[in-house]
N, C-alpha and C positions, 0 to 999 in steps of 0.2 A: 952551583954544583950539579943540579939537575941537568941543566942545559949542557954542561960538558959531558955528561953520561950519555945523553940523547945524541949529541954529536958524534961522540966516540961509537956509539952502537950503530949509527946511520953510517959511518964510514966504514965500520967493520962488516956489516952485513951487505954493503953496496959491493964489496970485492967478491962477495959470494954469488952474486947473481950477475950473469952475463947476459944483457938482453940485446939481442941482435936485431935491431929495427930495419935493416937493410936486407931483409930476407927476399930472395927472388920469387916472383910470382911464376907458376908454370905459364909457358906459352900456349896461346889459343889460336887456333887457325879457324876462320869462319868460311863456310860455303853457302851458296844459294841452292835451294832445292829448285827454285823455278829457273829453268835454263831456256824456257820458250822465248824466242825473239818476238818482239811486238811487230806485227805486219801493218804497212800502211794501209790506208783506207782501201777496203774492197768494195766494189759495187756489187751490192747483193739483191738489189731490188727490194722487196719487202722482207724485213726481218721477221722471225718468230721470236717473240719476247718472252723470256723465261725469267721468272723471279727466283732468285737463289736465296732461300731462307736463311741458311747458315751451314758452314761446315763444322760438324760436330766432331770434336777431338777427345778421345778418352784421357782421363787425367794423367795417366803415365807417360802420354806424349805431349802434354801441355808445358813443355819447356823446349829449349833449343838444342838439347842434348841428342846424340845419336846412340840408339840402343842396339844391343846384340844379345842374343841368347847362346847359352852354351849348355846343352842338355835342358834343364829347366830353370837355370839360373839366368836372371837378366841383370846386365851391367850395361855402362855407358863407355863409349870410346874415350880415351884420354886425349886431351889437347885438341879436340875438334868440336864444333858446334855449328848449327845453321845460323845463318845471320838474321832469319826472320822466324816467327812463329809458324808452326805447321798450318793452322787454319788460314793464315794470311797468304801463305805461299801457295796452298792448294787452291784457294778461292782465286787468286791472280792467275793460276795455270788454268783453271776452268774458264775464267773470262777470256783469256786470249785464244785458247784452243776453240772454244764454241764461236767466237767472233770470227775466226778464219773460216768457219764453216756456215756462216750467215745465220747463226743463232745468237741473238742479243741477250746477254745476261745482264739483269739488273739486280742490285742489292737493296735491302730495306733502307729508307721507308718506300713503300710502293704506292702512297697515296697519290690519286690523280692520274695514274698510269695504267692503261689497259694491258694487263698481264694475261698472256695466253695460258700459262700453266706455271707451277711452282716446282722447284727442285730442292730436295733436302738430301744432304750427303753426310754420312758418318764413316770416319775412318775406323776400320776394324783391326787392321794389321799394318804395322811400318817397322820392320825389324830386319836385322841381319841375323842369319843362323851361321854361326861360326863353324859348326860341325859340316854342314853341307856347302858352305861357301855360297849362300844365296841371299839376296836381298828381296824381300817380300812386302808387297803393298796390297791391302784389300780394303774395299769400300762397300758400304751398303748405300743404295740410292732409292729415292722414291720420287716420282714425277706424278703430281696430282693437279687437279683442276677442280675447283668448286666443291670439294669434298670426296670426289672420286679419284681413286688411284688409277692412273693410266698405265704405269709401269713401275716395277720395283724389283730389285735383285742384288745379288752380290757379284762384284767384279773384282778379280785379282789379277796380279801379274808377279812374277819373279824373274829375276836377272841373276845369272851366274856370275860369280866374281872370280878373277884370276887368283887372288891372294886375300888374305885377311889384313889389308892395309887400310888406313883412313881414307885414301883416295879412291880405292876400289870400292869401299863401302858407300861412299857419298855418290859415286858414278852409278852404282848399282840401284841406289834408292831413287836417284833422279831418273834413270831409265824406266823403272818399275812404276814410278808415279806417273810419268808421261804416258806410258802405255795404257794405265788404268784409266786416265781422264781422256785420252783419245777413244778408247773403247766406249767410255760412257757417252761422249758426244756422238759417236756414230750410232749408238743404241737409240738415242732420242731424237735424232733428226726426223722430222716429220716425213710421213711417206707420201 
C-alpha cells in the first residue's frame, strides 16, 4: 500500500514541475586583445636584454570580461569576452612590440642569462567609459637594474569610440593598449 501511495505522489508531483533541460546558453563572442602581427626575424645587431618580471593585473581585471563604467557603477559587457587573460595578452604585446625595436624581452626564469635590466608592469586602468564613449588604458612601469630604479612612471592612452557597441569597445581597448605599450617601448629604448 505504501508503495502505491509513493508512486501516486511521485506521478502527481512530477506533473507540477516542468524541468526544461534544453535551456539555451547565451552566445559569447571572443576577441583578441593582442592584434600585433609577429614580424619576421629582424637583424638588430646586439639586442638589449630586458627581463620582464611580470605583468601585474588587479583582481577586478583577472578575468576575460570587458568592463565598462557608467557614473561610478562598474558592469561587464554582455556576450563578449577576450580569448586570453589580460596578463598573457599584454605580455605577448610587450614581447612583440619590443622585439620589433631591437629590445629583447625574456620572461622568468632568468638563470644563466645576462640581463641588462628588469621591467615590471602593473595595469592601473582598463575600462570603457559609457558616458564619454572612451576606452582607457593606463599602466605603471618600473625599469630597474641591480636595485637601482632607472625609470618609472605612469603611461595612459584613451581612444574615442564611435558608439557603445561591443565591437567599438573591443577596438578601443585594442588601440589604447597598443598605444600604451608602444609608448612604453619608446620610453625605455637605450639612448
